[in-house]
C-alpha positions in Angstrom: 12.1 3.2 7.7 13.4 3.5 4.1 12.1 5.9 1.5 12.5 5.1 -2.2 10.7 6.1 -5.4 9.7 4.3 -8.6 12.6 5.9 -10.6 15.2 4.0 -8.6 17.5 1.3 -10.0 16.3 -1.4 -7.7 12.8 -2.9 -8.3 10.2 -2.8 -5.6 10.0 -6.7 -5.5 13.8 -7.0 -5.0 13.7 -4.4 -2.1 10.8 -6.2 -0.4 12.5 -9.6 -0.8 15.7 -8.5 0.7 14.2 -6.5 3.6 11.8 -9.4 4.4 14.9 -11.6 5.3 15.5 -9.2 8.2 12.0 -9.1 9.6 8.4 -8.1 8.9 8.2 -5.5 6.1 5.3 -3.5 4.8 5.1 -0.8 2.2 3.2 2.5 2.1 2.9 4.2 -1.3 2.2 7.8 -2.1 1.7 9.3 -5.6 3.1 12.7 -6.3 3.9 15.1 -9.2 7.3 14.9 -10.9 9.6 17.8 -10.1 8.6 20.4 -12.9 11.9 22.3 -13.2 13.7 19.2 -14.6 15.3 19.7 -18.0 14.3 16.3 -19.2 10.6 16.5 -18.2 9.2 15.5 -21.6 10.8 12.1 -21.2 9.6 11.6 -17.6 6.3 10.5 -16.2 4.0 13.2 -14.9 3.6 11.4 -11.6 5.9 9.3 -9.4 5.3 6.9 -6.6 7.2 7.2 -3.4 7.5 4.0 -1.4 8.0 3.9 2.3 9.4 0.5 3.5 8.7 -0.1 7.2 10.7 -2.9 8.7 10.3 -4.4 12.1 13.4 -6.5 12.7 13.2 -10.0 14.0 
């Protein structure tokens, strides 16, 4: 199980491609609000997507 969000440096497609070489991988995605105490909130999206990568190794 690996948790990652859409603000990360690695794109979702790259994560999935690399994990898929190790076994069967699926993704669960959850939308949530951006942390409001952030100083740079006006330049950030209001919502983020958390991605849970579930890998069953070969």
